[in-house]
C-alpha positions as CSV (number, residue, x, y, z in Angstrom):
1,X,-0.2,-16.3,-4.7
2,X,3.3,-17.6,-3.8
3,X,3.8,-19.2,-7.2
4,X,2.7,-16.0,-9.0
5,X,5.0,-13.3,-7.4
6,X,8.7,-12.6,-8.2
7,X,11.1,-15.1,-6.7
8,X,12.7,-12.5,-4.4
9,X,9.5,-11.1,-3.0
10,X,7.8,-12.3,0.2
11,X,4.3,-12.0,1.6
12,X,3.9,-12.9,5.3
13,X,0.7,-12.7,7.3
14,X,-0.8,-13.3,10.7
15,X,-4.4,-13.6,11.8
16,X,-4.7,-10.9,14.5
17,X,-8.4,-11.5,15.2
18,X,-10.4,-14.4,13.6
19,X,-13.6,-13.1,15.1
20,X,-14.4,-16.2,17.1
21,X,-13.7,-19.8,17.7
22,X,-16.6,-21.6,15.9
23,X,-15.3,-23.3,12.7
24,X,-18.8,-23.4,11.0
25,X,-19.8,-19.7,11.5
26,X,-19.0,-16.7,9.4
27,X,-17.7,-14.2,12.0
28,X,-18.9,-10.6,12.2
29,X,-15.3,-9.3,11.8
30,X,-11.8,-10.5,11.4
31,X,-8.3,-8.8,11.2
32,X,-5.2,-9.9,9.4
33,X,-1.8,-8.2,9.1
34,X,0.4,-8.6,6.0
35,X,4.1,-7.9,5.7
36,X,5.0,-7.4,2.0
37,X,8.7,-7.4,1.0
38,X,10.4,-6.9,-2.4
39,X,13.8,-6.1,-3.7
40,X,13.0,-2.5,-4.4
41,X,10.3,0.1,-3.5
42,X,8.7,0.0,-7.0
43,X,8.3,-3.8,-6.9
44,X,6.9,-3.5,-3.3
45,X,4.3,-1.0,-4.4
46,X,3.3,-3.3,-7.3
47,X,3.0,-6.3,-5.0
48,X,1.2,-4.3,-2.3
49,X,-1.4,-3.2,-4.9
50,X,-1.8,-6.8,-6.1
51,X,-2.4,-8.1,-2.5
52,X,-4.9,-5.3,-2.0
53,X,-6.8,-6.2,-5.2
54,X,-7.0,-9.9,-4.0
55,X,-8.4,-8.8,-0.7
56,X,-10.9,-6.5,-2.4
57,X,-11.9,-9.4,-4.7
58,X,-12.4,-11.7,-1.6
59,X,-14.5,-9.0,0.0
60,X,-16.6,-8.6,-3.1
61,X,-17.0,-12.4,-3.4
62,X,-18.2,-12.7,0.2
63,X,-20.3,-9.5,0.2
64,X,-18.2,-8.1,3.1
65,X,-16.5,-4.9,3.9
66,X,-12.8,-4.3,3.7
67,X,-10.7,-1.7,5.5
68,X,-7.0,-1.3,4.6
69,X,-4.4,0.7,6.6
70,X,-0.7,0.9,6.1
71,X,1.1,0.5,9.4
72,X,4.7,1.2,8.3
73,X,7.1,1.1,5.4
74,X,10.8,0.9,4.8
75,X,12.7,1.8,1.6
76,X,15.7,0.1,0.2
77,X,19.1,1.2,1.5
78,X,21.0,3.8,-0.5
79,X,24.7,3.9,0.4
80,X,26.7,7.0,0.9
81,X,30.3,6.1,0.4
82,X,31.9,9.4,1.4
83,X,30.0,9.5,4.6
84,X,30.8,5.8,5.3
85,X,34.5,6.5,4.8
86,X,34.3,9.6,7.1
87,X,32.7,7.6,9.8
């Protein structure tokens, strides 16, 4: 997907549990964690939705089950000039 997302967005991932070590066996379960970043919250939600649809498509294609959970989120920084000056 890298070529098909906005230039300033990032999608990082790590395999938390690949389910086993055999390369020629479809494992019973696996776990992956994604970190999705974008310039603003609206863009991040759009990209998050897209990544989720890709995962749903892969699950449908392989006739497997998908569970999605959001671990954390951070919004873009909104400055407060008067408070910054007071500090």
